[in-house]
KETIMI-971069 format. One line per field, with one value per residue (C-alpha): residue in three letters; x, y, z; residue number from 1. Coordinates in nm, 2 decimals, m for minus. Layout:
N
rest	c(Ala ...)
xx	c(X ...)
yy	c(Y ...)
zz	c(Z ...)
nr	c(NUM ...)
// end
This chain:
379
rest	c(Met Trp Val Val Gln Ala Trp Ala Ala Val Pro Gly Ala Glu Leu Arg Val Ala Ser Pro Pro Val Trp Gln Met Gly Gly Phe Phe Leu Leu Leu Gly Val Ala Leu Ile Trp Gly Arg Cys Gly Val Gly Arg Leu Ala Trp Val Leu Ala Gly Val Leu Leu Leu Leu Trp Val Trp Phe Pro His Asp Leu Pro Ala Ala Gly Thr Phe Arg Val Thr Phe Leu Asp Val Gly Gln Gly Asp Ala Ala Leu Val Glu Thr Ala Asp Gly Arg Ala Met Leu Ile Asp Gly Gly Gly Ala Phe Asp Ser Tyr Asp Ala Gly Arg Met Val Ile Ala Pro Val Leu Trp Asp Arg Gly Ile Arg Arg Leu Asp Val Val Val Ala Thr His Pro Gln Leu Asp His Val Gly Gly Leu Ala Phe Val Leu Arg Lys Phe Asp Val Gly Gln Leu Trp Thr Asn Gly Val Val Arg Glu Ala Ala Phe Leu Gln Arg Leu Glu Arg Ile Val Thr Glu Arg Arg Val Pro Val Arg Ala Val Thr Ala Gly Asp Gly Glu Leu Ala Leu Gly Ser Cys Arg Ala Arg Val Leu Asn Pro Asp Ala Ser Glu Gly Pro Gly Ala Ser Arg Ala Glu Gly Ala Arg Leu Asn Asn Gln Ser Ile Val Leu Leu Leu Ala Cys Gly Ser Ser Thr Val Leu Phe Thr Gly Asp Ile Glu Ser Glu Ala Glu Asn Arg Leu Val Arg Leu Ser Lys Pro Leu Arg Ala Ala Val Leu Lys Val Pro His His Gly Ala Lys Gly Ser Val Tyr Glu Pro Phe Leu Arg Ala Val Asn Pro Gln Leu Ala Val Val Ser Val Gly Gln Ala Asn Ala Tyr Gly His Pro Ser Pro Ala Met Val Asp Thr Tyr Arg Arg Leu Gly Ile Asp Leu Leu Arg Thr Asp Arg His Gly Ala Val Ser Ile Ile Gly Thr Pro Ser Gly Phe Lys Val Thr Cys Gln Ser Gly Arg Gln Leu Lys Arg Val Ala Leu Arg Ile Gly Ser Val Ile Ala Phe Thr Ala Gly Ala Arg Lys Gly Glu Glu Ser Glu Ala Gln Asn Leu Lys Arg Trp Leu Asn Ser Arg Gly Asn Cys Ala Leu Pro)
xx	c(3.79 4.15 4.05 3.79 4.02 4.28 4.06 3.92 4.27 4.33 4.28 3.96 3.78 3.53 3.33 3.02 2.77 2.45 2.09 1.93 1.63 1.33 1.25 1.61 1.58 1.27 1.42 1.73 1.53 1.30 1.61 1.76 1.45 1.45 1.80 1.76 1.47 1.58 1.94 2.06 1.83 1.92 1.65 1.81 2.17 2.05 1.88 2.22 2.39 2.14 2.14 2.54 2.50 2.27 2.52 2.80 2.59 2.51 2.89 2.98 2.68 2.64 2.61 2.28 2.29 2.08 1.88 2.08 2.04 1.97 2.14 2.07 2.15 2.04 2.04 2.10 1.93 2.24 2.08 2.20 2.48 2.51 2.56 2.47 2.57 2.58 2.58 2.59 2.45 2.80 2.90 3.08 3.00 3.05 3.02 2.93 3.00 2.96 2.78 2.89 3.08 3.04 3.11 2.76 2.68 2.92 2.73 3.00 2.96 2.59 2.44 2.67 2.86 2.57 2.39 2.72 2.76 2.38 2.41 2.73 2.95 3.32 3.48 3.40 3.55 3.54 3.48 3.39 3.45 3.29 3.44 3.60 3.32 3.22 2.90 3.00 3.32 3.31 3.18 3.42 3.69 3.52 3.43 3.78 3.90 3.65 3.61 3.87 3.84 3.98 4.02 3.94 3.84 3.88 3.85 4.18 4.13 4.34 4.19 4.31 4.06 4.08 3.84 4.03 4.37 4.18 4.07 4.42 4.57 4.37 4.41 4.79 4.76 4.54 4.74 4.43 4.52 4.39 4.30 4.23 3.95 3.86 3.61 3.90 3.94 3.80 3.50 3.50 3.37 3.17 3.05 2.76 2.76 2.99 3.06 3.19 3.32 3.15 3.30 3.54 3.66 3.99 4.16 4.17 4.36 4.30 4.41 4.52 4.38 4.24 3.88 3.60 3.22 3.07 3.40 3.46 3.09 3.13 3.45 3.23 3.29 2.97 2.92 2.70 2.63 2.48 2.37 2.23 1.96 1.91 2.12 2.17 2.34 2.54 2.59 2.74 2.71 2.74 2.59 2.42 2.79 2.89 2.53 2.55 2.93 2.77 2.48 2.73 2.91 2.85 2.84 2.47 2.33 2.00 1.97 1.66 1.74 1.88 2.06 1.94 2.25 2.35 2.07 1.81 2.00 1.83 2.17 2.16 1.84 1.92 1.62 1.83 2.04 1.72 1.57 1.89 1.90 1.52 1.48 1.21 1.28 1.48 1.64 1.71 1.92 1.85 1.82 1.48 1.44 1.82 1.94 1.96 1.61 1.72 1.52 1.44 1.08 1.16 1.36 1.04 0.82 1.07 1.10 0.70 0.65 0.89 0.68 1.01 0.88 1.08 1.18 1.33 1.54 1.40 1.05 1.11 1.43 1.66 1.56 1.63 1.62 1.63 1.74 1.57 1.57 1.23 1.27 1.32 1.15 1.17 1.11 1.13 1.23 0.91 0.70 0.82 0.80 0.58 0.34 0.22 m0.08 m0.34 m0.43 m0.79 m0.87 m0.94 m0.74 m0.43 m0.32 m0.48 m0.46 m0.79 m0.96 m0.79 m0.85 m1.24 m1.19 m0.95 m0.67 m0.32 m0.36 m0.13 m0.27 m0.15 0.20 0.22 0.13 0.39 0.64 0.57 0.58 0.87 0.77 0.84 0.57 0.69 0.40 0.47 0.47)
yy	c(7.47 7.36 7.00 7.02 7.20 6.94 6.65 6.82 6.87 6.47 6.34 6.20 6.35 6.52 6.29 6.42 6.18 6.24 6.26 5.90 5.85 5.82 5.46 5.37 5.59 5.40 5.06 5.14 5.23 4.93 4.69 4.84 4.80 4.41 4.35 4.50 4.28 3.98 4.05 3.65 3.49 3.45 3.74 3.97 3.88 3.92 4.26 4.37 4.27 4.48 4.78 4.77 4.77 5.07 5.25 5.15 5.27 5.58 5.67 5.56 5.80 5.72 5.99 6.10 6.08 6.20 5.90 5.79 5.98 6.30 6.59 6.81 7.20 7.36 7.72 7.76 8.01 8.20 8.54 8.83 8.62 8.35 7.99 7.70 7.33 7.10 6.73 6.47 6.11 5.97 6.14 6.44 6.79 7.15 7.46 7.79 8.07 8.04 8.31 8.57 8.56 8.79 8.79 8.64 8.46 8.25 8.08 7.83 7.71 7.75 7.66 7.51 7.26 7.12 7.08 6.88 6.67 6.57 6.45 6.26 6.49 6.48 6.60 6.88 6.86 7.23 7.52 7.83 8.18 8.39 8.72 8.83 9.00 8.90 8.80 8.55 8.40 8.48 8.13 7.96 7.95 7.71 7.49 7.48 7.38 7.12 6.94 6.80 7.02 6.94 7.27 7.62 7.84 8.26 8.52 8.62 8.96 9.06 9.26 9.36 9.24 9.06 8.77 8.73 8.70 8.45 8.24 8.27 8.15 7.83 7.74 7.75 7.53 7.28 7.30 7.35 7.40 7.75 7.81 8.15 8.10 8.31 8.25 8.12 7.83 7.46 7.30 7.10 6.74 6.70 6.35 6.35 6.74 7.00 7.32 7.61 7.95 8.25 8.52 8.72 8.79 8.62 8.95 9.10 8.81 8.67 8.92 9.20 9.47 9.56 9.61 9.76 9.82 9.77 9.66 9.39 9.25 9.24 9.04 8.76 8.42 8.30 7.95 7.76 7.40 7.15 6.81 6.63 6.86 7.06 7.37 7.60 7.94 8.08 8.45 8.59 8.96 9.07 9.38 9.51 9.58 9.22 9.09 9.31 9.16 8.79 8.87 8.99 8.65 8.39 8.12 8.03 8.15 7.97 7.77 7.64 7.78 8.11 8.24 8.59 8.82 9.03 8.95 9.10 9.45 9.73 9.76 9.39 9.42 9.37 9.26 9.15 8.92 8.75 8.71 8.54 8.29 8.25 8.07 7.88 7.94 8.19 8.21 8.50 8.48 8.75 8.82 8.93 9.30 9.35 9.70 9.71 9.67 9.33 9.21 9.54 9.62 9.68 9.34 9.15 9.35 9.24 8.89 8.86 9.05 8.80 8.52 8.39 8.19 8.36 8.20 8.37 8.26 8.52 8.38 8.03 7.92 7.69 7.59 7.25 7.18 6.80 6.77 6.48 6.37 6.50 6.83 6.95 6.91 7.19 7.17 7.46 7.47 7.66 7.37 7.17 7.44 7.41 7.69 7.85 7.70 7.92 7.70 7.73 7.76 7.42 7.25 7.06 7.06 7.21 6.92 6.97 7.27 7.51 7.35 7.40 7.78 7.85 7.85 7.66 7.32 7.06 6.80 7.05 7.08 6.70 6.68 6.94 6.73 6.43 6.63 6.51 6.76 7.04 7.28 7.59 7.81 8.14 8.09)
zz	c(9.13 9.10 9.15 8.88 8.63 8.70 8.62 8.31 8.18 8.17 7.80 7.74 8.06 7.84 7.64 7.44 7.31 7.09 7.22 7.22 7.09 7.34 7.24 7.35 7.67 7.77 7.67 7.90 8.20 8.15 8.11 8.42 8.62 8.50 8.59 8.94 9.01 8.86 8.88 8.95 8.72 8.33 8.25 8.50 8.37 7.97 8.08 8.24 7.91 7.68 7.90 7.87 7.49 7.49 7.69 7.45 7.17 7.32 7.38 7.00 6.91 6.55 6.29 6.22 5.86 5.59 5.40 5.11 4.79 4.99 5.16 5.44 5.50 5.81 5.88 6.26 6.47 6.61 6.66 6.45 6.26 6.01 6.06 5.80 5.84 5.51 5.56 5.31 5.31 5.32 5.63 5.49 5.67 5.60 5.83 5.66 5.91 6.29 6.43 6.67 7.02 7.29 7.68 7.75 7.45 7.21 6.91 6.89 7.24 7.29 6.96 6.70 6.88 7.07 6.73 6.59 6.89 6.88 6.55 6.60 6.39 6.53 6.21 5.98 5.62 5.54 5.75 5.57 5.73 5.45 5.56 5.89 6.06 6.43 6.35 6.10 6.26 6.63 6.70 6.46 6.75 6.98 6.69 6.59 6.93 6.99 6.63 6.40 6.07 5.74 5.61 5.69 5.39 5.42 5.16 5.25 5.38 5.68 5.97 6.33 6.58 6.92 6.81 6.48 6.67 6.89 6.60 6.44 6.76 6.77 6.41 6.47 6.79 6.60 6.27 6.08 5.71 5.61 5.22 5.08 4.81 4.52 4.23 4.01 4.23 4.14 4.26 4.58 4.61 4.92 4.92 4.63 4.63 4.45 4.61 4.35 4.49 4.29 4.50 4.58 4.23 4.14 4.00 4.34 4.46 4.81 5.08 4.82 5.06 5.39 5.36 5.58 5.55 5.21 5.06 5.31 5.26 4.90 4.94 5.13 4.99 4.78 4.76 4.50 4.64 4.40 4.50 4.21 4.07 4.39 4.43 4.73 4.69 5.03 4.98 5.31 5.32 4.96 4.85 4.54 4.39 4.43 4.30 4.02 3.90 3.97 3.75 3.45 3.47 3.22 3.51 3.60 3.92 3.92 4.29 4.44 4.82 4.85 5.16 5.18 5.16 5.44 5.68 5.42 5.46 5.22 5.04 4.94 4.75 4.38 4.18 3.87 4.09 4.26 3.89 3.80 4.11 4.09 4.41 4.53 4.89 5.06 5.43 5.62 5.93 6.16 6.54 6.72 6.76 6.60 6.62 6.25 6.16 5.95 5.74 5.57 5.47 5.13 5.12 5.23 4.97 4.71 4.77 4.84 4.49 4.29 4.46 4.67 4.97 5.27 5.61 5.90 6.19 6.43 6.37 6.25 6.44 6.28 5.91 5.79 5.43 5.31 4.93 4.74 4.39 4.35 4.53 4.89 5.19 5.46 5.87 6.12 6.47 6.55 6.44 6.72 7.00 7.29 7.36 7.68 7.81 8.03 8.35 8.46 8.83 8.99 8.70 8.74 8.39 8.10 7.87 7.63 7.81 7.58 7.26 7.32 7.35 7.07 7.31 7.35 7.49 7.63 7.37 7.09 7.25 7.24 6.89 6.83 7.03 6.82 6.48 6.30 6.01 6.20 6.04 5.92 5.97 6.19 6.57)
nr	c(1 2 3 4 5 6 7 8 9 10 11 12 13 14 15 16 17 18 19 20 21 22 23 24 25 26 27 28 29 30 31 32 33 34 35 36 37 38 39 40 41 42 43 44 45 46 47 48 49 50 51 52 53 54 55 56 57 58 59 60 61 62 63 64 65 66 67 68 69 70 71 72 73 74 75 76 77 78 79 80 81 82 83 84 85 86 87 88 89 90 91 92 93 94 95 96 97 98 99 100 101 102 103 104 105 106 107 108 109 110 111 112 113 114 115 116 117 118 119 120 121 122 123 124 125 126 127 128 129 130 131 132 133 134 135 136 137 138 139 140 141 142 143 144 145 146 147 148 149 150 151 152 153 154 155 156 157 158 159 160 161 162 163 164 165 166 167 168 169 170 171 172 173 174 175 176 177 178 179 180 181 182 183 184 185 186 187 188 189 190 191 192 193 194 195 196 197 198 199 200 201 202 203 204 205 206 207 208 209 210 211 212 213 214 215 216 217 218 219 220 221 222 223 224 225 226 227 228 229 230 231 232 233 234 235 236 237 238 239 240 241 242 243 244 245 246 247 248 249 250 251 252 253 254 255 256 257 258 259 260 261 262 263 264 265 266 267 268 269 270 271 272 273 274 275 276 277 278 279 280 281 282 283 284 285 286 287 288 289 290 291 292 293 294 295 296 297 298 299 300 301 302 303 304 305 306 307 308 309 310 311 312 313 314 315 316 317 318 319 320 321 322 323 324 325 326 327 328 329 330 331 332 333 334 335 336 337 338 339 340 341 342 343 344 345 346 347 348 349 350 351 352 353 354 355 356 357 358 359 360 361 362 363 364 365 366 367 368 369 370 371 372 373 374 375 376 377 378 379)
// end
């Protein structure tokens, strides 16, 4: 263990690379085979060179950028917590919350960081901690330690908690600029997008008082992200009190996509707020069989009655939204997940047998694996 730890402390000992496409992996092993068989002739030498180029490409891991003129928002599946990643076509990235962190599970280490590495993201321009609760900022400690961060936004509320002290220690060590934001601040330009803070109220001032419970929730940072004609509203854990204040403001709230406030809790269902936002799609970030009963049946019924399409991370997994000039496209992790196949006696693999009996088959699993659209139907 001492030897491993000693080598791990050497600068550059840890190198994270993005997952290469399947065609690149197949091409690499094909070139490797050619190089080993005909290593001494011209074809073998060329194969060695091309295989080396592929390796260098993987080490460089270019950023998996959205197409020109589009942006991507991914609501990550971090269990009972919040985390959303915003990416623009020119390489800018914003992370809004980081899920929770416990002894056996750290959303920053086990979910968020792998996604960032896999997409070739080395720097986050802005990290937003909507409010200091464990299920929203617990995973940010690992992210801030492993990635370059331009700014850390907070609501300015001070609390005494071990996970916050850990986060503050990493922020100090990494010298991350911290900014307490309120609704009085101007817009932030994030590539082709603009982010405007709508909450907490500027009259209270950042960090004006300690807060707990509903008061802390209502001081969550609320962001309205506008990218061209597409808008997304991130709401943290605000409840009906803050929603009522936002409705009474003269600033427009309309957004095509809404991050459901407070994981769909009953106390955060305020119908005038939903009518003011008038979203086409809402995403609720919740954990399976969570102890809070989120999302509440009242919340689900209200959204259904208002004609708002609802996606849930506990059922659909990560939800990715691509904003385009003509609207947005939605993909879900559940649409790519493989299903259990019942093997029949005497069969080596149930490739097509299940399809004839209305059951899952490996042919259907292969189709799911190749499906780039990620159907958002319930699993």
